[in-house]
Steps between C-alpha positions, in 0.01 A plus 500: 500500500786739591669424173185584308461827682863600414436421129193720510695785665782480245251499212327816632835680549605412146168623370560834664873544410517377136271765353700771673822365345348471156377856523860620523603322183442673156243330288579347161321777316702765678821335406391467139401871489835604647681285244304644210568856614869447476500317169700661227283603201533706181338842532167512317595794278804305362335165425427615138732739320498657157821651368621641173783365277811655647263723698480629852606244767222350708530343848392189687445552868471242779312534825578323826858405412718324761830655611699178465334381180640519144275576206555414135322623189497302178361587158337230287627675182814711545494606133166679564524605866796533735478529872760600759473486873582300816323678781147626553471653156626441147514701179332385173597599145338418170720406207243409227128469466348195658448370855680318771450373859719601783529230777597619848642256751610527865778301669488493880667257738627293194138461383388652164137586445317674218366849590302552181509617134481823314345521148690749280374627163736693271341743249641704218476881516163639389282812529258549784137470412325823406837677430368855463635836614365853486706823499436862404666709231843629600817356645406312822623636833651159570638254246251217465606183313249296301748213559347465848227296345733198434427219744765233595771719340814306396794668670737377231284607205471838328170679437416754235200727478369665183220757463254445212466879471803702612323819388247441778709314766881483505667220704860381526609135457440429868141626479556825688254761381702793367221714366120479452448743214128483425177326595453155363539124560833335428619137517850446646641170381734316736748235386735270695838377376660210681779270377473643155124451468261793480129463568210745520337522843207715379389857520433747778218734410576852604231773495623856478244745631486874446468733806171677518336785693131481583348828388154375450346728762612803700619448857300665776704566805500721810765749602613294793509165312802308363545411137729228374555520123593131474141407599408604145796343319545142376817329371713782618659357813845658559474702181639859486227750446499857389200683652379851455200662681304795363169670586208537271661808348816307411713663768721318747278368779743529795244722680246218493710184549836385639673171418757276664725237331850353550688724254471649154722250322364167629135561580361181657169661606313818505262587782323825581473571872396863505196594289516861611173646363202439276541485129572273204847353441607325174778245563684413179704179516784396275663158553875553438577133537254389231533836308127533488251785568245350742251783484361753742317435827238753609472568878217706645591629845214593736509634858510219757266510796710526817464245783344765721237595244423142421462394862170449670643605842 
């Protein structure tokens, strides 16, 4: 009987202690999660790459790398794609059109495992879709190159741009716009020469627009208002303007209006901050950049109601 009671007591003690001990041990799922969190993987944004033939270098990046591990990168077709790297990232270069697979492996504690693969596609240079550009008459303030429309540019090739109408749009061989002479639509052809072979990439459609001044209706404005001339101009950004102001009698309108601008030689904008008294001002605008007379803007100045007179208090 005593032996039986001892067995019962031991069983009850074990029933109370064992759950407590098991509670201190990590569960299988916790261990699996911790293991997955530290697993070396290929960064999502580098699992699929597209590069140009002899184009800009792309990169493979690894996440969760181990300090003591070694990593190798192998191309399935070294005549199409080359890869170079030993650590957490590698560089990828395209040699000719086609595709290849980069296999990444990890060696840790004398054990080699496969990290994953990267699909690489190599494309020949081409033009971006909807390759169009719009500029205004006159030499641009900054030198814009139509050659920017080449996608997957071959760094070892040469590119040449030719305007279909140099009398409207003049470009150099690199596609830099030298002068937009008159309004119109011009096709700029771009060719690529690589290893003695020249091929046509296509055309960039360039629209040359003429600057214009909206003179459809007189401007009604108060004496304490602000007038920005560029609100009524289109296709004239950064153009040098020659502006004269006269009254209805054809005399200089300095008594009616004052203007402000950067300087006389490089006029980037005209604004009128002091409309001194009532009257009509005729603003004649000549675009020196485009060498065009844009017309005359009529401004009717009326007395503004002061804040005190306009207040209900």
